[in-house]
C-alpha positions, 0 to 999 in steps of 0.5 A: 585121334587128333587130325594132325600129329605134333611133330618137332619142326621149327615154326614156319618162317614168314618174310614180307616183301613189297612190290613196286607196282602194288601198294599192299605187301605180299606175305610169303611163307616157307616151311622147312622140313628137317630130316629126322635124326632117328630111324623108326622100325616096325618089328614082329616078335615071333615066339611060338612057345610064349603066349602073346602079348609079350611084355616090354622087358622080354621084347627089350631082352630079345632086341638086345640079344639080337644086337649083341649077337651080331655087333657085340657089346657095341651093338648092345649099347645102341640106344633104342626106344620102344615107342609102341607095342600091340597084339596083332591078329595073325594071318592064316599063313603065319599061324604056328600052332592051332592056339596062336592068338596073335603076335606082338608087334612093336615100333622102335626108334634108333639113331639114324646112324645105327639104324641099318645095324639094328635092321640087319641084326633083327632081321638075321637073329634067330634065338636059342632053341626052346623045347623039343629036340631038333631033327639033327639030334634025332628027336621027334619034336620040332625045334621052336626058336624065337626071332624078329620079323622086320616089317618096315622102316622109315625115317618119318614115323608118320609114313611108317604108321600109315602103312601099319595095320590099316592107317596106324590106328593100332600105333596110338591105341592105348 
């Protein structure tokens, strides 16, 4: 992995000024940080009935369903880029079944103006019940639902990546 990440920043501006007491010019360099127009969101897809890893088409459909349920057609039209997906080992507390091999995690990018809508929709969305009958219907099987777990969000991808799975190595793994 390269030691520095290529970021879209303007080149540093260099100004030269001379002092009256010194004969050599002094070079001053200033770096300008441009705020990102995007919000980067780290999500976990919780689907106990689907083997992991889940393909990106299924993830996009679940993401669109969450946005459509909470914000209607306008929410479904929010442009979201899936930057990375990977299979993460579940912790003992998050295992849903004995054969749960892992969970699918992803990093998405949304416009900053719509970022809070995406975080809110994903955090509150619970998918349709799959398999079994719920306790309210008098069934004996547990109802299984899909959903999103919002792990973190930030305006800078580098800060988000450093907090994901011990330094962000999974973010850039092929």
